[in-house]
N, C-alpha and C positions, 0 to 999 in steps of 0.2 A: 177038691176046691178047683173051680174053673180058672181059665187063663185071665179072664176079665177081673175076677175077684182078687187074684194075686197082684195084678197091676194096681188095683185100688188100694190094697194094703200097703204096697211100697210107697205110693204117693201120699199116704197119710202123713208122712214125716217131712214133706216138702214145706218150705217156709213161705212160698209164694202162692197166692190164691188168685184165681182168674176172674172172680166177680167182685162186686162192691158189697161189703158187709154192712147190713143195717141192723146192728145189734141192739137188743134191749136187755137191760140188767147185765148179766155176765155171760150170755150165750152168743156164739159167733157162728155165721153161716156163710158158706161159699160154694160155688158150683165147681165140681171137679171135672166131669167130662160131659160132652154134649154130642148127641147124634141127631139124625133127622127125626127119630121117633121117641127119644128118651133123653133124660138129663140125670146125671149122678151128682149128688151134693154131699158135702161133709160138714160136720159141725163140731163144736166143742161140747163136751158133756155138761149136764146141769145136775147139781146135787139134789137128790130127792126125786128125780124124774124116774118114772117107771115105764114110760113109753114116749115116742116122738111121732108127730104127725106132720107130713109134708103135703102141702096143697099147691098144685101148679095151675094158675089161673091165666088164660090167654088175655093179653092186655088190650088188644084192639080186635078182638074176634068174638063172635057170638057163641063160640063153642063153649062147652061146659068145662068146669075145672076137673082136674084129675087128682085123686087122693092116693096116698100111700102111708102106711103106719108101720113103725119099727119098735123093737124092744128098748128097755132102758139102758142096756149095755151097748147099743149100736151107735156109732158116730158117723156112718156113711150109708147112703141108700139111694136107689134109683127110682125115678118116676117114669113109667112107660106109657105107651099109647098116646104120645103127643103128636101134634101136627108139625110137618116139616116147615122150616123157614118162618117160625112164629115166635113172637116175643112173649115170654111167660114171666109172671110174678111168682117167685118161689117163696112160700112162707113155711117156717119151721115153728112148731109148738111143742114145748116140753110139758108133759102132763104127769100128774101123780096117779096113784091107784084109783082115785075117785074121778079120774079124767078131768081134773081141774088143771087149767093152764098155769104152769109156774113161770114160764118165760117164753118169749117168741122172738123170731128174727126174720127179715125179708131180704130178698135180692132179686134182680132181674137178669134174664139171660135169653138169648135167641137160640132156637133149635137149628140144627144144620139143614142144608137144602136136601131135596129128595135125591135118591140114588139114580145116576144116569145109566143108560144102557148102551153097549157097544154095537155099532152097526157092522163095521168090518175093520180088519187089520191086515196090512200088506207091507211088503218090503220092496223098495226100488233101489236102495243102496245097501251095500254089504254090511254097513255099520249102523243101520237105522231101520225102524219099523214105524209106519204111520198108522194111527188109530183114528177112525171116524166114530163119533158117539153122539147121543142125543143130549142137547143142552137143557138144563132144568132151571126153573124159576128161582130167583134169589141167589144163584151161585155167582160169586165174584171171580172165581178161578176154578181150575180142575187139576187134579193130580193123577198123572199116569203112573201106573205101577207095572214093572216088568220083573218076572221071576223065571229063573231057569227051572226046567223040570227036575233037575237033580238037586235043587235047593242051594247050590253054591253061588248063586248070583241073585241079588235083590237090588232094585233101584227104583226110585221115585223121581218124577220130574214134573214141574208145574207148568201148565199151559193156560192161556187165557180163553181159548175157545176150541171148537172142533173144526178141522182135524188137528190132532197134536202128534208130534213126532218124538219118539224116544231114540236118542242117539247113544254113541259110544257102546254099541253092541258088537258082538263077534260075528264074522261072516258065516253064512250057511249054518245057523244055530237056531233051535226051537226055543221059543219064549212063551210064558203064560202072562197075559196082559189084562189089566182091569183099570177102571176109572172111578174116581171119587170127586164129588162136588164140594166146594168150600165156600163158606161165607164167614161173617164175623163171629158166629157162634161156634164154628168148628167145621169139621169135615163129615161127609155122609159115610155110610157103609160102602165098601167096594162094590162095584157093579159085578154082574155075573162075568166070570173070566172067559177069555177066548185065547186060542193058540195061534201063533204065526212064526214063520221061519224067515231069516234074513237070506238074501241072495248071495251068490258067490262074488268074490272080489274081482276087480278088473286086472288084466294082465299088466305087468310092469314092462312097458315097451322100451327097448334100447334100439336107437336108430343110428345109422352111419351111412356115409356115401363113399363107397370104395372107388368109384370113378365119377367123372362128371356127368354120366348118364344113368347111374343106378343108385338105389337106396336099399340098404339091408336093414330089416327089422327083426329083432330077436327078443325073447322074453322067457322068463322062468315058468315052468308049468304051474297052473293055478289049481289049488286043492279043490276037489269036488267038481272041477270043470271037465266037460266031455267034448267041447267044441269051441273054436275061436272064430270070430268074425273080424276082418280088417277092412276098413274103407279108406282109400287114399284119394285126395283131391289136391289139385294144384292151386297155389295161392292166386286169387283173382279170377278163378275159373269156377264154373258150376258143374263141370263134368266130374263124375265120381267113378271110381273103380272099386267094386266090392269083392272080397275074397273070403271064403270059409275054409278053414283048415284045422286039422288036428295036430299039425306040427307046431314047433315053437320057434320057427325061423322062416321068413319070407323075404325074397329079393324082388324089388320092383325095378324093371329096366326100361330102356327106351325113353328115359326122362330127359328133360331139357337141362343143359348145364346152368349152374348158378341160379337155380330156381328153387323156391321153398315149396315143399309138399307137406300137408298135414295128414297123419295116419291116425284113425280112430279105431281102438281095439276093444272088443267085448268078449266075455267068456259066457258059456252056456252050461247050466247044470243038467243033470239027468232028467229033470222034470220039464225040460224045455224052457226054463226061465232064463232070461238074460240077466247077467249080473251088472256090476258097475261098468261104465265105459270110461276110457281114458284116451286122450288125444296127444299125440307127439308130433311136433313139426320138425322137419329136417330139410336143410338146403343141400342141393347137390353141389359137388365141387365145381369151381369155375373153369371156364374154357381157357386154353393157353393164350396169353396176350401176344400181340405182334409188336416188336420193337420198330418204331417209326423213325427215330432220329437219335444219334449219339453226338454230343457236343462237348468239347473241352471248355470248361468254364473259365472266363477271364477273372483276373484278380491276382492278389499276391499269393493266395493259397490255391495251388493247382488242384482242380477237381474235374469230375466227369458228370455231365448232365445227360441222363437217359430219358427218352420219351417213348411212350407206347400207347396203343389204343386200349381204352378201358374195356373190360369184359363184364358181363352181367353177373351180379351176385358176389362180386369180389369186394371185400372190405379191407384188403391189405395186399400190397405187392412187395415182393422181395427181389432185389436186383443183385446178381452175382457177376463178378468179373473173373476172367480166367486166371488172374493172379490172386484170387481168394478174397478180394474186397467185396463189400456188400452194403446195401442200404435198404431201408423199408419205408413205405409211405402208404397213405390212403389215396393219394392223387395219382395222376397218370404220368408223373415225372418224378425223378429222384436224383439227388446229388451224391456222388461218392467222393468223399474228401478224407485225407488228401490222396491225390493220384501221383504216381511217380512220373517224373518228366522223362522224355525220350524213350517211351515204351510203345509197343504195338500189341494190343490185347483184344479180346472179344468179351461181349457182355450178353447175358440172357436174363429174362424176367419170369418169375413164377407168381401167379395170382393165388391168393389165399382167401378163404372164408371160414365159417365155423365148421364146415365139413372137412377142410383140409386143403392142401396145395393142389394147384393144377399141374399139368405137365409143363416142363420148361419150354420157353419160346425158342425159336430158331436163334442161334447166336448172331450178334452183329459186331463186326470188327471196327476198331477205332485206333487212332494214333494220337499220342499226347504231344504237347509242346516239347521242343528240345530243352535240355537242361542248360542252365546258365553256366558259363565258364567259372570254375572254382578259383583259378589263379589268374588275376589281372594285375598288371603292374605298368608303371610309366618309366620310360627311359628318356634322358635328356643328354644326348651326345654332345650337343653344343648349346650354349646359353641361348634360350629363346626358342629352340627347336626341340619339341617334345613329341613322343609317340606313346600312345596307349597300346599295350600288347596283352594277349591272352592265349590260353591253351585252347586248342580246338575241341569241339564236342561232337558226338555222333548225331545222325538224323537231322542235320542242319542244311539249309539251302543258302542262307546268307546271314550276315550279322549287321546289326545297327549299334554303333558305338556312340554314346552321348558323353560329352565333356562339358561340365558346368562350372564356371568360375564362381568364387564366393561372393562376387558382387552381382550375380544374377546373369551374367553374360553366358550364353550357351552355344555350343556348336555340336555337330554330329557328322557321322560319315556312314555310308552304306557300302559294305565291302564283303567279298567272299573269302578274303584272307584274314589272318589273325593279327593285323596291326592297323593302326589308324594314326597318321601324323596330325599334329596340331601345333599352332603357335602359342607359346607360353611366356608370360611376363614374370619378372621378379616380384616377390612379395605376395603372391596369390596362392590360394589353395584351390586345387582343381578336383572336383568329384567326377570320377569316371565310372561308367557302367556299360555293360555290353549285353544286348538282347539278341539271342539267336532266333531265327525264324525257320519254320517248315510249313507244310500244307495245313497243319492244325493252327498255325498262328505263331505268335512270339511267346517266349517264356514270360510268365506273368510277373516275374521279378528278376532282378539281377543283383549280383554282389557289387557293392559300391566300394571303390578304392579311392582313398585320398592321396593326393600328391601335392606337396607344398614346395614351391620354388624357393630359392635362397632369398633372404630379405634384401630389399633394395637399399642402396647406399643413400644416405641423406644428401640432397643436392643443395640445400640452402643453409649450410652450416655457418653460423654467425658467431665469431669470437669477439668478446668485448672485455676490455680491461676494466675490472670493477674495483681493484685496488692495486697498489704498486706491484704486488707479487702474486696476484690472483687473477686468473683468466676465467671468465664465464663463457661457456660454450652452449649455444642454444641451436636447436634445429627442429624442423617439422617432423612429427612422427611419420614413419614410412611403413608401407605395406609389408606385412609378414614379420615385422620385428616385434619380439616379445621382451627383449632386453638389449641394452646398449652398453658397450664397453668403450671407455674413453681413455686413450693413452697418449703419451708425448714421447717422441723419439729421444729427446734430450734427457729424459729420466729413465732411460733403459727400458722403455716400453712397459713400465709398471702401470697396471690398471688403476687409474685414479677414481673412476666411477664405474659401478656395475649396477645399473638401475633401470627401471622401466620408464622413468620420466625422461623426456627429451631435453634435459638440461644437465649440465655438469660444471663444477667449479674446480679448477686446478689451482691449488694454493701452495704456499711455501715454495714458490719458484725463485729462481735467481733473477736479480734485477738486470735490466739492460741486456736481456738475452732473448733471441728468437727461438720460439718453440714450434715444432712441427706436430700438430695435434691431429689425431685420427679418431673418428667416431665409427665404431664397428657395430653394425646391427646383428643381433643373434636371435635364433628361434630354437625351441626344443627339438623340432623335427629335423631341421637342416643345419643346425649349428650356426656358426658366425660367417659373415661375408668379409673376407680379408682382402677384397679387391678395392676397397674404398680409398680414395685419394686423400692425403693429409692436407690440412690447412695450416699456414704458418702465421704466427702472430707474435709480436715482441712484447716483453714486459716493460714496465715503466723504468726510466733511467734510475741508476743508483743515486743515493743521496750524497751530495757534496758536503764537505765539512770546511768550516772557516779556519784557516791556519793563522792568519795574522791580519791586523788592521793598522795602517800607518797614516799619519796626517801629513799631507803635502803642503797645505796652506791652511789659513784660518777656517775655511769652509769646505775643504776638499780632503777626502780620505781614500786611500787605496786599500781594497780588501783582497786578500790572497786566500784562495780556496784550493781544495783537491779536485782533480778532474778524473773520476773513476769510470767515465763512460766513453763511448765512441767519439771520434773527432767532430761529428756533426751535431753534437749536443750543445744546446744553448743553456747558459747558466744565468739565472736571475738573482741579483742580490737586492734584498729589500730591507731598508732601515725604517723601522716603525717607531715614531715618536709619539708624544702625547697629543700633539696637534697636527702633525703632518706625517707623510710617508714619502721616502725617497727611494727610487729604484734605479739600478743600473744593470745592464746586460752585457754578457761577454761570452765568447766561445773558447777563451783560454783560461789561464789559472788566476787572473786578477781582474778587478773591475774597480772603476773610480766612482765614488759617490761625491757629487758636488752640491754646492749650495745648502750645506747643512748649517743651520743657524747655530750661533754660539749659545752656550749655556743650556744645551739640550741633551737628553739621554735617549738613545735609540736601541731597540732590539734588532739586531742584524741577523738575518737568516739567508741561507742559500738554497735555491731549488733548481734542479736540472729539468730541462724540457726537451723532449724529442717529438717526433711525429706521432708517437703512440700516446703521449701524455706526459704528465709531470711526475717527478719523484716526490717522495716525502720530504718535507723541509728538514734541513740539517739542524743540528743543535744550535740554538741561538747564542749569540755573544752580545754583550752590552758594549755599545760605543757611546762614550761621553765626549761631546765637543767641549772645547775650551770655554771658560767663562767669557761673557761679553765684556768688551772694553767700555768703561764709562763714556757716556756721550760727550761729557764736557769735563775739563779739568781747569781749575782756576788757582793761580799762584798769586798770593798777596804777600807783599813784603811788610813785615811787622816792624822790624828794626833793620838797621843797616846790615846786620849779620844774621837775621832770622826771618824766615818766611812761613806763611800758613798756606798749605796746599789743600784744596777741597775738590771733590769730584762727585759726579752724579751716581746714583745706585747702579749696580752691574748685575745682570741676570747670570746666575750660576756661580758667582764669586762669593767666597766666604771671607777671604782676607786679601789684603793688597800690599804690594811693595812699591813704594814711590821713590823715585830717585831724580835728583837734579845734577846734571853732569856738565862739567866744563873742563877746559885744559888746565885750569888753575885748581881743580879739585871737584869734589862731588859731595852731595848730601843724600842720605837715604833713610827711610823709615818703613817699618812693617806694622801694619795695624789691621784691626777688624772693622774699624770705622771708615767713614767716607771723608775723612779729613786727617791731616797730619801737620804738626808744627815742626819745622826743620831749621836747624841752625847751621853755622859754618858757611854762611853765604858771603861771598866776596862781592863788594860793591862794584858796580860798573862792569859787570861780567855777564856775558851771554851764556845761558844754561840750556841744555837740551832736557826736556821734561819727558820722562818715561814712567809708565805704570805697569806693573805686572799683577793681573787678576788671577787669583788662585782659588780653585773649587775645593769642596770638602774632600774630594778623592785625590787631590794633588794635581789636577789638570790646570795648566797655566796658559795665560794669554798675554803676549807681549804687546803693550799698547804704547804708541808714540804720539806725542802731542806737539803743538806749536811751541817753540823755544821760549824761554823766559829770560829776560834781561834784568839783572838786578839794578837798583837805582844808582844814580851817580854818587860818587863818594863825597861824603861831607868834608869840607875843607878842614885842615888841621892847622895848628899853630896860629889860631886867630888871635890877633892883638889889636888893641885900640890905642891910637896915638892922637894927641892934640897937636894940632899944627897952628901955625900962625893964621892970622886972619879968621880966627874963630872956627876953624874947620877941624873935623875929626876924621882920621883915616883908620879904616879897618883893614887890617892886613891878614893874609892867610896863605897857607901852602895847599896846593891841590894834589890829590893822589890820582893817578891815572892820566889819561890824555886831557889836554886843555881844550875841551870842545864844548864846555857848557858855560853858559852865562851863569852869573851868581847874583843872588839877591841878598842884601844885608838889611837886617831890621834891628833897630835900637829902640828899646823901650825904657824910657826914663820916668822918673817920678814927676818931671815937669813937662816932658814932651816926648813924642815918639817920632822916629826918623826911619826912612827907607831909602836905599840907593841900589842901583843896578850896576853890575860890572860886566863888561863884555867878555866873550870867550877869550881865554889866554891871559886875561888880567887877573892879578892876585891881590888887588886892593880896591877899595871903594872910599871916596871922600864924601863927608856929610857936613853941611853948614850947620853949626851949633848955634842955637839962640841963647841958651842959658848955660853958663859954665858951672862947673863944680857939682854936677849931678852924678847919680849912680845909674849905669845903663846895663840893661840885659841885651847882649849882642847875639844874634842868630845869623850865621852866614850859611847859606844853603845853595847848592847848584839848582839851576832851573833846567829841567829836562825838556825834551821835545814836546811840543804842543803847549809849552808855558807852564807845565806843572812843576811845583816846587817840591823838593824833597822835604818831607815834613818831620822826619825823625832826627835831624841834625841837632846836636846838643847846644843849648844856650850857654853863654858865658856872661858873667857879671863883672862889670868894671866900674871903678870909681875914678872919675876924670876930674883932676884939679883945675883950677882956673889958670889963666896964663901965668907964665913964669916957670912953668915946668914943661919940658919937651917930651915927656914920656908919661904914659898912663900907668896906673897902678891897678893891678888885679886885686879886687876884693875877694871874689870867690868865682868858682866856675863849676860847671856841671861835668859829670863823667862822660868821657868820650868813648867812641867805639874804637875797637882795636883795628890798627892799620893792617 
């Protein structure tokens, strides 16, 4: 069985068909393989079929159909002698023994293009062969096939047209090559094969530049190569140098430094064919640069700036100092940081490119700035005279010392020694730094040392008495002070205030005492300034106390107080009443309050005053003045032995004691009212009238008034006599001095009679008109200004007609006691 038949049998079991099945009844037809001259079809068997007939009819061609017939047990068959690149209608007919068609099916398919032919095959690269072939009509692409002669290599590659290149081959190897055309129907049969061999591979060039004028090229031997060709050309030049050699290393010399050269290498085989070529470019090492300038860089970080002339072909420069520091850059300058101060070194530069470093440049010497002094301090031998001092450093020509005060004021000095004097003030912080100089310049930085002078003493300390035993001390903050201590010498220098605020209160001090107060400014750095002068201030005077209050007259009182202060203290006594206030002042232990109205209550306090202020008021005491005397007192005689005394209301008085006093006796009454009825009055007597007003607390006021004279005594022993010539005589006896006239009144049933008797007379005669009447007789003295005593008792007499020389008393009224 042939190879093609085996493949056809294997593919019978595939499920995918390449054509469109036009089945009738239960038979199916599909195209299995297509070539440019034939088609192979397969079908499903039909029951009862004894043979199958296939007819291939060109669809758009005048060519005649082609027939093929197969037995009843066949399910695949080929139709040959077809035209390339032609569409055929393939018809299958199942027939019985009588050649009667049982079933049929149709499909369409295109034959493959015609077979191309190879013109030539050649190799330009060690891994590929290029094939030139004739292109055929109807082909959409081509398949290149390469096979090794030994059969261990087979590869196909699709190309669109001629020529086509087969790649991924082995160098210097023989291959059998063929071409097939392809369209939608399939591929053609392979062309007639041809043989070709790949060329040798290119040498793998390794280049280097040992010096700035040479390039060394080396490579490994190439298999099957018998000769090598190297061509060198400078970048940017058209001049070339060609060299053939059988060695595997070549050195090109007399080249330009820092210049790129490209070297092309090719190997030759024994047949005189050149293989692959390869190009390697190599730059020569750069020329040594020349150092043009070395400068110490300014700034706080000391460094070295090195400048040099750029050289051709260098892409990096490396700078080295003699003390081992370095820097690298692509520019023509470089900074080395940090650099040590106070040093004298040299520096050289090496240029680099891809080939390697150049030779070092000639060394250039340089000197760095001097180092700043490590130890700086300030001494102040006398207040206000300071000096900044420091340790000397090497490689210095002179020093610049700067002193800056914390308020911005600055001074400096230029000196070749290690000290600099300056004027310093209290309370300031001074920042000092020293810069040494040499030919390289100054040190870019200097150590800063702080020096703080002692805090200033407050100059405007103000002490104020804020209470009797408290002093408030205030001052303006001073420079340099972070804390203030306030002390008083009289309190054994106990620190009363330890505060940052410029104010302090010294409390619980002794009264009337001078205190020496000192404000001491302090700082953390310098401690306290104990040279500040104290300020003296006195506390308020001590409080006086009232010892006693005595009344010297009705409106004057003397107040006795304690005197606990210095002799120059003034004491003020204040009596505060409901409606007024009375004040007296004194510098001794007593003071007189005058014009205090009667019937008033006062709160009396004492205050001491000195030049610094007043004391607290002492404990008050109550002063009650005596009650006021009534403005008027009226004494009215009710009877010869009894009077009624009345008086006006009295401020402050609750009760009264009224007394009428005479050498012959007195009368007294004690009452809460403003009147009093008093007996035991002697007629015709002058009485002194006194009233004592008494307050609710027992305060008394003695009040004297104009005297009272009791009325003249009523006559006693009054008798009525009838006399001759129809006259009646009234006779009486007088008590007391005979200085009053008397009036006699007779009231009868028939007539009334009146007569007057001169002073010293003890009778009075009345001419009677009718006798035998009953008379009421009233004999009364007539006082000054003609007033008659009205309370003399009447007497009744019955007077008979003539013939009798004496009257007869019928009745008489009660008389007063003599």
